[in-house]
PyMOL Python script that loads the backbone (N, CA, C, O; Angstrom):
from pymol import cmd

cmd.read_pdbstr("""\
ATOM      1  N   UNK A   1     115.255  96.168 108.769  1.00  0.00           N
ATOM      2  CA  UNK A   1     115.938  97.453 108.331  1.00  0.00           C
ATOM      3  C   UNK A   1     117.456  97.139 108.066  1.00  0.00           C
ATOM      4  O   UNK A   1     118.203  96.360 108.657  1.00  0.00           O
ATOM      5  N   UNK A   2     117.687  97.969 107.010  1.00  0.00           N
ATOM      6  CA  UNK A   2     119.227  97.583 106.401  1.00  0.00           C
ATOM      7  C   UNK A   2     120.334  98.115 107.537  1.00  0.00           C
ATOM      8  O   UNK A   2     121.401  97.520 107.690  1.00  0.00           O
ATOM      9  N   UNK A   3     120.015  99.152 108.224  1.00  0.00           N
ATOM     10  CA  UNK A   3     120.859  99.563 109.415  1.00  0.00           C
ATOM     11  C   UNK A   3     121.088  98.276 110.254  1.00  0.00           C
ATOM     12  O   UNK A   3     122.154  97.701 110.477  1.00  0.00           O
ATOM     13  N   UNK A   4     119.906  97.979 110.643  1.00  0.00           N
ATOM     14  CA  UNK A   4     120.237  96.529 111.702  1.00  0.00           C
ATOM     15  C   UNK A   4     120.980  95.343 111.099  1.00  0.00           C
ATOM     16  O   UNK A   4     121.633  94.571 111.800  1.00  0.00           O
ATOM     17  N   UNK A   5     120.880  95.238 109.983  1.00  0.00           N
ATOM     18  CA  UNK A   5     121.479  94.049 109.477  1.00  0.00           C
ATOM     19  C   UNK A   5     122.926  94.444 109.127  1.00  0.00           C
ATOM     20  O   UNK A   5     123.832  93.616 109.228  1.00  0.00           O
ATOM     21  N   UNK A   6     123.156  95.757 108.699  1.00  0.00           N
ATOM     22  CA  UNK A   6     124.622  96.069 108.570  1.00  0.00           C
ATOM     23  C   UNK A   6     125.297  96.173 109.753  1.00  0.00           C
ATOM     24  O   UNK A   6     126.500  95.921 109.686  1.00  0.00           O
ATOM     25  N   UNK A   7     124.775  96.527 110.999  1.00  0.00           N
ATOM     26  CA  UNK A   7     125.533  96.595 112.255  1.00  0.00           C
ATOM     27  C   UNK A   7     125.128  95.480 113.174  1.00  0.00           C
ATOM     28  O   UNK A   7     125.531  95.481 114.338  1.00  0.00           O
ATOM     29  N   UNK A   8     124.296  94.461 112.679  1.00  0.00           N
ATOM     30  CA  UNK A   8     124.069  93.403 113.614  1.00  0.00           C
ATOM     31  C   UNK A   8     123.444  93.618 114.898  1.00  0.00           C
ATOM     32  O   UNK A   8     123.763  93.016 115.922  1.00  0.00           O
ATOM     33  N   UNK A   9     122.377  94.658 114.793  1.00  0.00           N
ATOM     34  CA  UNK A   9     121.600  94.924 115.898  1.00  0.00           C
ATOM     35  C   UNK A   9     120.105  94.660 115.817  1.00  0.00           C
ATOM     36  O   UNK A   9     119.621  94.412 114.712  1.00  0.00           O
ATOM     37  N   UNK A  10     119.389  94.691 116.826  1.00  0.00           N
ATOM     38  CA  UNK A  10     117.842  94.472 116.649  1.00  0.00           C
ATOM     39  C   UNK A  10     117.241  95.845 116.340  1.00  0.00           C
ATOM     40  O   UNK A  10     117.901  96.878 116.444  1.00  0.00           O
ATOM     41  N   UNK A  11     116.001  95.814 115.968  1.00  0.00           N
ATOM     42  CA  UNK A  11     115.167  96.983 115.542  1.00  0.00           C
ATOM     43  C   UNK A  11     114.981  97.577 117.024  1.00  0.00           C
ATOM     44  O   UNK A  11     115.236  98.769 117.199  1.00  0.00           O
ATOM     45  N   UNK A  12     114.633  96.946 117.872  1.00  0.00           N
ATOM     46  CA  UNK A  12     114.484  97.454 119.228  1.00  0.00           C
ATOM     47  C   UNK A  12     115.542  98.490 119.757  1.00  0.00           C
ATOM     48  O   UNK A  12     115.250  99.565 120.280  1.00  0.00           O
ATOM     49  N   UNK A  13     116.752  98.033 119.556  1.00  0.00           N
ATOM     50  CA  UNK A  13     117.933  98.976 120.008  1.00  0.00           C
ATOM     51  C   UNK A  13     117.923 100.148 118.987  1.00  0.00           C
ATOM     52  O   UNK A  13     118.055 101.296 119.412  1.00  0.00           O
ATOM     53  N   UNK A  14     117.779  99.918 117.714  1.00  0.00           N
ATOM     54  CA  UNK A  14     117.585 101.216 116.986  1.00  0.00           C
ATOM     55  C   UNK A  14     116.722 102.103 117.250  1.00  0.00           C
ATOM     56  O   UNK A  14     117.005 103.301 117.297  1.00  0.00           O
ATOM     57  N   UNK A  15     115.479 101.596 117.468  1.00  0.00           N
ATOM     58  CA  UNK A  15     114.338 102.566 117.936  1.00  0.00           C
ATOM     59  C   UNK A  15     114.805 103.236 119.476  1.00  0.00           C
ATOM     60  O   UNK A  15     114.811 104.457 119.633  1.00  0.00           O
ATOM     61  N   UNK A  16     115.106 102.494 120.337  1.00  0.00           N
ATOM     62  CA  UNK A  16     115.654 103.146 121.604  1.00  0.00           C
ATOM     63  C   UNK A  16     116.674 104.012 121.396  1.00  0.00           C
ATOM     64  O   UNK A  16     116.760 105.017 122.102  1.00  0.00           O
ATOM     65  N   UNK A  17     117.569 103.754 120.426  1.00  0.00           N
ATOM     66  CA  UNK A  17     118.716 104.888 120.305  1.00  0.00           C
ATOM     67  C   UNK A  17     117.950 106.061 119.740  1.00  0.00           C
ATOM     68  O   UNK A  17     118.174 107.187 120.184  1.00  0.00           O
ATOM     69  N   UNK A  18     117.129 105.876 118.861  1.00  0.00           N
ATOM     70  CA  UNK A  18     116.749 107.049 118.344  1.00  0.00           C
ATOM     71  C   UNK A  18     115.919 107.862 119.291  1.00  0.00           C
ATOM     72  O   UNK A  18     115.892 109.091 119.221  1.00  0.00           O
ATOM     73  N   UNK A  19     115.319 107.252 120.076  1.00  0.00           N
ATOM     74  CA  UNK A  19     114.349 107.841 121.022  1.00  0.00           C
ATOM     75  C   UNK A  19     115.046 108.527 121.993  1.00  0.00           C
ATOM     76  O   UNK A  19     114.481 109.499 122.494  1.00  0.00           O
ATOM     77  N   UNK A  20     116.377 108.170 122.441  1.00  0.00           N
ATOM     78  CA  UNK A  20     117.071 108.739 123.529  1.00  0.00           C
ATOM     79  C   UNK A  20     118.148 109.857 122.819  1.00  0.00           C
ATOM     80  O   UNK A  20     118.577 110.802 123.480  1.00  0.00           O
ATOM     81  N   UNK A  21     118.466 109.678 121.649  1.00  0.00           N
ATOM     82  CA  UNK A  21     119.423 110.542 121.190  1.00  0.00           C
ATOM     83  C   UNK A  21     119.163 111.247 120.035  1.00  0.00           C
ATOM     84  O   UNK A  21     119.922 112.140 119.656  1.00  0.00           O
ATOM     85  N   UNK A  22     117.881 110.845 119.270  1.00  0.00           N
ATOM     86  CA  UNK A  22     117.465 111.682 118.197  1.00  0.00           C
ATOM     87  C   UNK A  22     117.190 113.085 118.359  1.00  0.00           C
ATOM     88  O   UNK A  22     116.575 113.496 119.342  1.00  0.00           O
ATOM     89  N   UNK A  23     117.580 113.784 117.516  1.00  0.00           N
ATOM     90  CA  UNK A  23     117.256 115.370 117.600  1.00  0.00           C
ATOM     91  C   UNK A  23     115.785 115.627 117.166  1.00  0.00           C
ATOM     92  O   UNK A  23     115.385 116.783 117.303  1.00  0.00           O
ATOM     93  N   UNK A  24     114.923 114.698 116.656  1.00  0.00           N
ATOM     94  CA  UNK A  24     113.682 114.869 116.168  1.00  0.00           C
ATOM     95  C   UNK A  24     112.633 115.011 117.424  1.00  0.00           C
ATOM     96  O   UNK A  24     111.586 115.650 117.319  1.00  0.00           O
ATOM     97  N   UNK A  25     113.059 114.312 118.673  1.00  0.00           N
ATOM     98  CA  UNK A  25     112.356 114.288 119.710  1.00  0.00           C
ATOM     99  C   UNK A  25     112.202 115.986 120.188  1.00  0.00           C
ATOM    100  O   UNK A  25     111.097 116.418 120.518  1.00  0.00           O
ATOM    101  N   UNK A  26     113.148 116.668 120.184  1.00  0.00           N
ATOM    102  CA  UNK A  26     113.306 117.870 120.648  1.00  0.00           C
ATOM    103  C   UNK A  26     112.256 118.767 119.726  1.00  0.00           C
ATOM    104  O   UNK A  26     111.422 119.481 120.284  1.00  0.00           O
ATOM    105  N   UNK A  27     112.336 118.698 118.504  1.00  0.00           N
ATOM    106  CA  UNK A  27     111.465 119.608 117.644  1.00  0.00           C
ATOM    107  C   UNK A  27     109.919 119.277 117.646  1.00  0.00           C
ATOM    108  O   UNK A  27     109.139 119.987 117.012  1.00  0.00           O
ATOM    109  N   UNK A  28     109.541 118.300 118.297  1.00  0.00           N
ATOM    110  CA  UNK A  28     108.097 117.811 118.249  1.00  0.00           C
ATOM    111  C   UNK A  28     107.786 117.176 117.014  1.00  0.00           C
ATOM    112  O   UNK A  28     106.608 117.131 116.658  1.00  0.00           O
ATOM    113  N   UNK A  29     108.808 116.610 116.218  1.00  0.00           N
ATOM    114  CA  UNK A  29     108.531 115.705 115.245  1.00  0.00           C
ATOM    115  C   UNK A  29     108.817 114.304 115.383  1.00  0.00           C
ATOM    116  O   UNK A  29     109.552 113.909 116.288  1.00  0.00           O
ATOM    117  N   UNK A  30     108.318 113.565 114.596  1.00  0.00           N
ATOM    118  CA  UNK A  30     108.415 112.155 114.768  1.00  0.00           C
ATOM    119  C   UNK A  30     108.992 111.631 113.497  1.00  0.00           C
ATOM    120  O   UNK A  30     108.621 111.928 112.361  1.00  0.00           O
ATOM    121  N   UNK A  31     110.214 110.586 113.927  1.00  0.00           N
ATOM    122  CA  UNK A  31     110.860 110.062 112.684  1.00  0.00           C
ATOM    123  C   UNK A  31     110.120 108.355 112.611  1.00  0.00           C
ATOM    124  O   UNK A  31     110.031 107.622 113.596  1.00  0.00           O
ATOM    125  N   UNK A  32     109.690 108.022 111.322  1.00  0.00           N
ATOM    126  CA  UNK A  32     109.101 106.923 111.020  1.00  0.00           C
ATOM    127  C   UNK A  32     110.154 106.053 110.383  1.00  0.00           C
ATOM    128  O   UNK A  32     110.892 106.479 109.495  1.00  0.00           O
ATOM    129  N   UNK A  33     110.206 104.861 110.842  1.00  0.00           N
ATOM    130  CA  UNK A  33     111.116 103.996 110.218  1.00  0.00           C
ATOM    131  C   UNK A  33     110.397 102.613 109.774  1.00  0.00           C
ATOM    132  O   UNK A  33     110.018 101.772 110.589  1.00  0.00           O
ATOM    133  N   UNK A  34     110.262 102.495 108.359  1.00  0.00           N
ATOM    134  CA  UNK A  34     109.514 101.424 107.902  1.00  0.00           C
ATOM    135  C   UNK A  34     110.301 100.336 107.155  1.00  0.00           C
ATOM    136  O   UNK A  34     111.356 100.599 106.579  1.00  0.00           O
ATOM    137  N   UNK A  35     109.748  99.078 107.180  1.00  0.00           N
ATOM    138  CA  UNK A  35     110.666  98.192 106.389  1.00  0.00           C
ATOM    139  C   UNK A  35     110.099  98.348 105.006  1.00  0.00           C
ATOM    140  O   UNK A  35     108.989  98.826 104.768  1.00  0.00           O
ATOM    141  N   UNK A  36     111.086  97.836 103.977  1.00  0.00           N
ATOM    142  CA  UNK A  36     110.799  97.916 102.747  1.00  0.00           C
ATOM    143  C   UNK A  36     109.471  97.568 102.155  1.00  0.00           C
ATOM    144  O   UNK A  36     108.882  98.201 101.279  1.00  0.00           O
ATOM    145  N   UNK A  37     109.099  96.520 102.730  1.00  0.00           N
ATOM    146  CA  UNK A  37     107.787  95.803 102.312  1.00  0.00           C
ATOM    147  C   UNK A  37     106.813  96.736 102.488  1.00  0.00           C
ATOM    148  O   UNK A  37     105.938  96.860 101.632  1.00  0.00           O
ATOM    149  N   UNK A  38     106.833  97.499 103.594  1.00  0.00           N
ATOM    150  CA  UNK A  38     105.678  98.497 104.091  1.00  0.00           C
ATOM    151  C   UNK A  38     105.814  99.655 103.150  1.00  0.00           C
ATOM    152  O   UNK A  38     104.782 100.248 102.835  1.00  0.00           O
ATOM    153  N   UNK A  39     107.047 100.074 102.630  1.00  0.00           N
ATOM    154  CA  UNK A  39     107.122 101.230 101.713  1.00  0.00           C
ATOM    155  C   UNK A  39     106.603 100.743 100.354  1.00  0.00           C
ATOM    156  O   UNK A  39     106.079 101.554  99.589  1.00  0.00           O
ATOM    157  N   UNK A  40     106.727  99.474 100.030  1.00  0.00           N
ATOM    158  CA  UNK A  40     106.030  98.972  98.723  1.00  0.00           C
ATOM    159  C   UNK A  40     104.638  99.118  98.863  1.00  0.00           C
ATOM    160  O   UNK A  40     103.958  99.593  97.953  1.00  0.00           O
ATOM    161  N   UNK A  41     104.114  98.707 100.047  1.00  0.00           N
ATOM    162  CA  UNK A  41     102.641  98.491 100.225  1.00  0.00           C
ATOM    163  C   UNK A  41     102.096 100.064 100.031  1.00  0.00           C
ATOM    164  O   UNK A  41     101.055 100.348  99.439  1.00  0.00           O
ATOM    165  N   UNK A  42     102.903 100.917 100.576  1.00  0.00           N
ATOM    166  CA  UNK A  42     102.454 102.362 100.800  1.00  0.00           C
ATOM    167  C   UNK A  42     102.366 102.919  99.263  1.00  0.00           C
ATOM    168  O   UNK A  42     101.397 103.585  98.901  1.00  0.00           O
ATOM    169  N   UNK A  43     103.261 102.653  98.539  1.00  0.00           N
ATOM    170  CA  UNK A  43     103.166 103.261  97.249  1.00  0.00           C
ATOM    171  C   UNK A  43     102.105 102.652  96.361  1.00  0.00           C
ATOM    172  O   UNK A  43     101.508 103.340  95.532  1.00  0.00           O
ATOM    173  N   UNK A  44     101.848 101.249  96.547  1.00  0.00           N
ATOM    174  CA  UNK A  44     100.689 100.567  95.893  1.00  0.00           C
ATOM    175  C   UNK A  44      99.613 101.269  96.322  1.00  0.00           C
ATOM    176  O   UNK A  44      98.865 101.805  95.504  1.00  0.00           O
ATOM    177  N   UNK A  45      99.416 101.348  97.573  1.00  0.00           N
ATOM    178  CA  UNK A  45      98.194 102.046  98.032  1.00  0.00           C
ATOM    179  C   UNK A  45      98.132 103.276  97.439  1.00  0.00           C
ATOM    180  O   UNK A  45      97.101 103.476  96.797  1.00  0.00           O
ATOM    181  N   UNK A  46      98.911 104.130  97.468  1.00  0.00           N
ATOM    182  CA  UNK A  46      98.925 105.577  96.966  1.00  0.00           C
ATOM    183  C   UNK A  46      98.494 105.621  95.429  1.00  0.00           C
ATOM    184  O   UNK A  46      97.875 106.581  94.971  1.00  0.00           O
ATOM    185  N   UNK A  47      98.928 104.329  94.539  1.00  0.00           N
ATOM    186  CA  UNK A  47      98.817 104.462  93.357  1.00  0.00           C
ATOM    187  C   UNK A  47      97.215 103.966  93.266  1.00  0.00           C
ATOM    188  O   UNK A  47      96.423 104.474  92.473  1.00  0.00           O
ATOM    189  N   UNK A  48      96.912 103.042  94.076  1.00  0.00           N
ATOM    190  CA  UNK A  48      95.296 102.320  94.101  1.00  0.00           C
ATOM    191  C   UNK A  48      94.473 103.804  94.489  1.00  0.00           C
ATOM    192  O   UNK A  48      93.553 104.106  93.728  1.00  0.00           O
ATOM    193  N   UNK A  49      94.713 104.543  95.407  1.00  0.00           N
ATOM    194  CA  UNK A  49      94.014 105.864  95.920  1.00  0.00           C
ATOM    195  C   UNK A  49      93.936 106.648  94.606  1.00  0.00           C
ATOM    196  O   UNK A  49      92.819 107.028  94.255  1.00  0.00           O
ATOM    197  N   UNK A  50      95.032 106.943  93.814  1.00  0.00           N
ATOM    198  CA  UNK A  50      95.087 107.828  92.569  1.00  0.00           C
ATOM    199  C   UNK A  50      94.073 107.296  91.556  1.00  0.00           C
ATOM    200  O   UNK A  50      93.240 108.002  90.988  1.00  0.00           O
ATOM    201  N   UNK A  51      94.216 106.067  91.399  1.00  0.00           N
ATOM    202  CA  UNK A  51      93.285 105.268  90.348  1.00  0.00           C
ATOM    203  C   UNK A  51      91.803 105.527  90.913  1.00  0.00           C
ATOM    204  O   UNK A  51      90.932 105.918  90.136  1.00  0.00           O
ATOM    205  N   UNK A  52      91.594 105.364  91.925  1.00  0.00           N
ATOM    206  CA  UNK A  52      90.306 105.374  92.392  1.00  0.00           C
ATOM    207  C   UNK A  52      89.628 107.022  92.506  1.00  0.00           C
ATOM    208  O   UNK A  52      88.458 107.306  92.247  1.00  0.00           O
ATOM    209  N   UNK A  53      90.450 107.761  92.855  1.00  0.00           N
ATOM    210  CA  UNK A  53      90.158 109.301  92.541  1.00  0.00           C
ATOM    211  C   UNK A  53      89.927 109.643  91.094  1.00  0.00           C
ATOM    212  O   UNK A  53      89.141 110.522  90.742  1.00  0.00           O
ATOM    213  N   UNK A  54      90.575 108.984  90.350  1.00  0.00           N
ATOM    214  CA  UNK A  54      90.374 109.239  88.620  1.00  0.00           C
ATOM    215  C   UNK A  54      89.160 108.835  88.270  1.00  0.00           C
ATOM    216  O   UNK A  54      88.384 109.525  87.609  1.00  0.00           O
ATOM    217  N   UNK A  55      88.880 107.478  88.772  1.00  0.00           N
ATOM    218  CA  UNK A  55      87.552 106.713  88.385  1.00  0.00           C
ATOM    219  C   UNK A  55      86.377 107.543  89.173  1.00  0.00           C
ATOM    220  O   UNK A  55      85.324 107.727  88.562  1.00  0.00           O
ATOM    221  N   UNK A  56      86.498 107.985  90.330  1.00  0.00           N
ATOM    222  CA  UNK A  56      85.479 108.773  90.942  1.00  0.00           C
ATOM    223  C   UNK A  56      85.104 110.141  90.218  1.00  0.00           C
ATOM    224  O   UNK A  56      83.990 110.643  90.068  1.00  0.00           O
ATOM    225  N   UNK A  57      86.508 110.656  89.764  1.00  0.00           N
ATOM    226  CA  UNK A  57      85.976 112.032  88.772  1.00  0.00           C
ATOM    227  C   UNK A  57      85.301 111.779  87.499  1.00  0.00           C
ATOM    228  O   UNK A  57      84.530 112.608  87.017  1.00  0.00           O
ATOM    229  N   UNK A  58      85.562 110.684  86.950  1.00  0.00           N
ATOM    230  CA  UNK A  58      85.109 110.018  85.749  1.00  0.00           C
ATOM    231  C   UNK A  58      83.425 110.068  86.088  1.00  0.00           C
ATOM    232  O   UNK A  58      82.612 110.809  85.536  1.00  0.00           O
ATOM    233  N   UNK A  59      83.188 109.199  87.012  1.00  0.00           N
ATOM    234  CA  UNK A  59      81.598 108.967  87.329  1.00  0.00           C
ATOM    235  C   UNK A  59      81.036 110.447  87.581  1.00  0.00           C
ATOM    236  O   UNK A  59      80.046 110.916  87.020  1.00  0.00           O
ATOM    237  N   UNK A  60      81.766 111.040  88.435  1.00  0.00           N
ATOM    238  CA  UNK A  60      81.120 112.560  88.770  1.00  0.00           C
ATOM    239  C   UNK A  60      80.770 113.229  87.420  1.00  0.00           C
ATOM    240  O   UNK A  60      79.660 113.754  87.333  1.00  0.00           O
ATOM    241  N   UNK A  61      81.622 113.264  86.338  1.00  0.00           N
ATOM    242  CA  UNK A  61      81.423 113.841  85.042  1.00  0.00           C
ATOM    243  C   UNK A  61      80.055 113.216  84.448  1.00  0.00           C
ATOM    244  O   UNK A  61      79.167 113.920  83.967  1.00  0.00           O
ATOM    245  N   UNK A  62      79.995 111.789  84.542  1.00  0.00           N
ATOM    246  CA  UNK A  62      78.952 111.218  83.879  1.00  0.00           C
ATOM    247  C   UNK A  62      77.510 111.560  84.711  1.00  0.00           C
ATOM    248  O   UNK A  62      76.412 111.647  84.161  1.00  0.00           O
ATOM    249  N   UNK A  63      77.713 111.699  85.874  1.00  0.00           N
ATOM    250  CA  UNK A  63      76.321 112.086  86.590  1.00  0.00           C
ATOM    251  C   UNK A  63      76.043 113.370  86.254  1.00  0.00           C
ATOM    252  O   UNK A  63      74.878 113.557  85.905  1.00  0.00           O
ATOM    253  N   UNK A  64      76.811 114.371  86.255  1.00  0.00           N
ATOM    254  CA  UNK A  64      76.519 115.494  85.888  1.00  0.00           C
ATOM    255  C   UNK A  64      75.979 115.754  84.241  1.00  0.00           C
ATOM    256  O   UNK A  64      75.174 116.603  83.856  1.00  0.00           O
ATOM    257  N   UNK A  65      76.671 114.782  83.478  1.00  0.00           N
ATOM    258  CA  UNK A  65      76.145 114.864  82.003  1.00  0.00           C
ATOM    259  C   UNK A  65      74.817 114.323  81.954  1.00  0.00           C
ATOM    260  O   UNK A  65      74.027 114.808  81.144  1.00  0.00           O
ATOM    261  N   UNK A  66      74.408 113.253  82.815  1.00  0.00           N
ATOM    262  CA  UNK A  66      72.973 112.575  82.699  1.00  0.00           C
ATOM    263  C   UNK A  66      72.162 113.630  83.340  1.00  0.00           C
ATOM    264  O   UNK A  66      71.051 113.822  82.845  1.00  0.00           O
ATOM    265  N   UNK A  67      72.572 114.461  84.509  1.00  0.00           N
ATOM    266  CA  UNK A  67      71.458 115.494  84.901  1.00  0.00           C
ATOM    267  C   UNK A  67      71.356 116.558  83.809  1.00  0.00           C
ATOM    268  O   UNK A  67      70.213 116.979  83.627  1.00  0.00           O
ATOM    269  N   UNK A  68      72.167 116.994  83.170  1.00  0.00           N
ATOM    270  CA  UNK A  68      71.879 117.813  82.049  1.00  0.00           C
ATOM    271  C   UNK A  68      71.057 117.380  80.993  1.00  0.00           C
ATOM    272  O   UNK A  68      70.390 118.217  80.385  1.00  0.00           O
ATOM    273  N   UNK A  69      71.010 116.165  80.683  1.00  0.00           N
ATOM    274  CA  UNK A  69      70.257 115.277  79.562  1.00  0.00           C
ATOM    275  C   UNK A  69      69.060 115.382  80.287  1.00  0.00           C
ATOM    276  O   UNK A  69      68.147 115.892  79.637  1.00  0.00           O
ATOM    277  N   UNK A  70      68.732 114.990  81.660  1.00  0.00           N
ATOM    278  CA  UNK A  70      67.342 115.046  82.110  1.00  0.00           C
ATOM    279  C   UNK A  70      66.695 116.318  82.163  1.00  0.00           C
ATOM    280  O   UNK A  70      65.482 116.393  81.970  1.00  0.00           O
ATOM    281  N   UNK A  71      67.439 117.391  82.423  1.00  0.00           N
ATOM    282  CA  UNK A  71      66.942 118.673  82.378  1.00  0.00           C
ATOM    283  C   UNK A  71      66.709 119.129  80.804  1.00  0.00           C
ATOM    284  O   UNK A  71      65.759 119.880  80.584  1.00  0.00           O
ATOM    285  N   UNK A  72      67.466 118.740  79.804  1.00  0.00           N
ATOM    286  CA  UNK A  72      67.323 119.070  78.537  1.00  0.00           C
ATOM    287  C   UNK A  72      65.952 118.329  78.004  1.00  0.00           C
ATOM    288  O   UNK A  72      65.142 118.956  77.322  1.00  0.00           O
ATOM    289  N   UNK A  73      65.751 116.956  78.361  1.00  0.00           N
ATOM    290  CA  UNK A  73      64.682 116.274  78.029  1.00  0.00           C
ATOM    291  C   UNK A  73      63.431 116.982  78.423  1.00  0.00           C
ATOM    292  O   UNK A  73      62.500 117.225  77.655  1.00  0.00           O
ATOM    293  N   UNK A  74      63.498 117.338  79.872  1.00  0.00           N
ATOM    294  CA  UNK A  74      62.246 118.078  80.453  1.00  0.00           C
ATOM    295  C   UNK A  74      61.920 119.129  79.772  1.00  0.00           C
ATOM    296  O   UNK A  74      60.771 119.257  79.349  1.00  0.00           O
ATOM    297  N   UNK A  75      62.926 120.098  79.542  1.00  0.00           N
ATOM    298  CA  UNK A  75      62.645 121.232  78.602  1.00  0.00           C
ATOM    299  C   UNK A  75      61.903 121.056  77.277  1.00  0.00           C
ATOM    300  O   UNK A  75      60.970 121.736  76.849  1.00  0.00           O
ATOM    301  N   UNK A  76      62.611 119.824  76.618  1.00  0.00           N
ATOM    302  CA  UNK A  76      62.082 119.505  75.470  1.00  0.00           C
ATOM    303  C   UNK A  76      60.713 119.051  75.190  1.00  0.00           C
ATOM    304  O   UNK A  76      60.003 119.308  74.218  1.00  0.00           O
ATOM    305  N   UNK A  77      60.417 118.141  76.488  1.00  0.00           N
ATOM    306  CA  UNK A  77      59.206 117.617  76.469  1.00  0.00           C
ATOM    307  C   UNK A  77      58.005 118.315  77.199  1.00  0.00           C
ATOM    308  O   UNK A  77      56.825 117.969  77.142  1.00  0.00           O
ATOM    309  N   UNK A  78      58.540 119.363  77.892  1.00  0.00           N
ATOM    310  CA  UNK A  78      57.666 120.082  78.866  1.00  0.00           C
ATOM    311  C   UNK A  78      56.970 119.413  79.975  1.00  0.00           C
ATOM    312  O   UNK A  78      55.915 119.695  80.542  1.00  0.00           O
ATOM    313  N   UNK A  79      57.842 118.424  80.155  1.00  0.00           N
ATOM    314  CA  UNK A  79      57.704 117.383  81.486  1.00  0.00           C
ATOM    315  C   UNK A  79      58.457 117.346  82.308  1.00  0.00           C
ATOM    316  O   UNK A  79      59.582 117.567  81.858  1.00  0.00           O
ATOM    317  N   UNK A  80      58.440 117.117  83.679  1.00  0.00           N
ATOM    318  CA  UNK A  80      59.484 116.946  84.682  1.00  0.00           C
ATOM    319  C   UNK A  80      59.742 115.555  84.589  1.00  0.00           C
ATOM    320  O   UNK A  80      59.007 114.799  85.224  1.00  0.00           O
ATOM    321  N   UNK A  81      60.663 115.093  83.901  1.00  0.00           N
ATOM    322  CA  UNK A  81      61.155 113.668  83.693  1.00  0.00           C
ATOM    323  C   UNK A  81      61.478 113.122  85.067  1.00  0.00           C
ATOM    324  O   UNK A  81      60.974 112.103  85.540  1.00  0.00           O
ATOM    325  N   UNK A  82      62.416 113.941  85.692  1.00  0.00           N
ATOM    326  CA  UNK A  82      62.710 113.467  87.128  1.00  0.00           C
ATOM    327  C   UNK A  82      61.747 113.159  88.125  1.00  0.00           C
ATOM    328  O   UNK A  82      61.746 112.172  88.861  1.00  0.00           O
ATOM    329  N   UNK A  83      60.923 114.096  88.084  1.00  0.00           N
ATOM    330  CA  UNK A  83      59.683 113.839  89.165  1.00  0.00           C
ATOM    331  C   UNK A  83      58.795 112.596  88.625  1.00  0.00           C
ATOM    332  O   UNK A  83      58.305 111.809  89.435  1.00  0.00           O
ATOM    333  N   UNK A  84      58.632 112.468  87.440  1.00  0.00           N
ATOM    334  CA  UNK A  84      57.801 111.324  86.750  1.00  0.00           C
ATOM    335  C   UNK A  84      58.516 110.220  86.961  1.00  0.00           C
ATOM    336  O   UNK A  84      57.858 109.197  87.148  1.00  0.00           O
ATOM    337  N   UNK A  85      59.845 110.125  86.988  1.00  0.00           N
ATOM    338  CA  UNK A  85      60.758 108.995  87.359  1.00  0.00           C
ATOM    339  C   UNK A  85      60.755 108.566  88.570  1.00  0.00           C
ATOM    340  O   UNK A  85      60.661 107.345  88.700  1.00  0.00           O
ATOM    341  N   UNK A  86      60.847 109.349  89.718  1.00  0.00           N
ATOM    342  CA  UNK A  86      60.819 109.248  91.029  1.00  0.00           C
ATOM    343  C   UNK A  86      59.431 108.559  91.683  1.00  0.00           C
ATOM    344  O   UNK A  86      59.428 107.796  92.649  1.00  0.00           O
ATOM    345  N   UNK A  87      58.324 108.980  90.975  1.00  0.00           N
ATOM    346  CA  UNK A  87      57.278 108.495  91.551  1.00  0.00           C
ATOM    347  C   UNK A  87      57.022 106.972  91.121  1.00  0.00           C
ATOM    348  O   UNK A  87      56.144 106.340  91.708  1.00  0.00           O
ATOM    349  N   UNK A  88      57.804 106.352  90.067  1.00  0.00           N
ATOM    350  CA  UNK A  88      57.698 104.805  89.861  1.00  0.00           C
ATOM    351  C   UNK A  88      58.477 104.069  90.750  1.00  0.00           C
ATOM    352  O   UNK A  88      58.110 102.947  91.099  1.00  0.00           O
ATOM    353  N   UNK A  89      59.661 104.641  91.217  1.00  0.00           N
ATOM    354  CA  UNK A  89      60.435 103.901  92.159  1.00  0.00           C
ATOM    355  C   UNK A  89      60.031 103.535  93.392  1.00  0.00           C
ATOM    356  O   UNK A  89      60.785 102.895  94.124  1.00  0.00           O
TER     357      UNK A  89
END
""", "prot")
cmd.dss("prot")
cmd.show_as("cartoon", "prot")
cmd.util.cbc("prot")
cmd.orient("prot")
């Protein structure tokens, strides 16, 4: 933590001071202090989650499209394509 380097104190001392004198304890809130590397990891993980959510959304659209195509094909051929395909698996 930058504050520890600035005042040449240990992380533990800062945490203990916050625990004893911090105003967050009284409100039922919690203060989180994280190192820069943890903050960077959090940002990277948030970006990865957003990317995966976009990918999942694209795949869901593909699935819905394929379902509609199977329905359309079934209507066109007057055959239950989905049922026919499942019986072969």
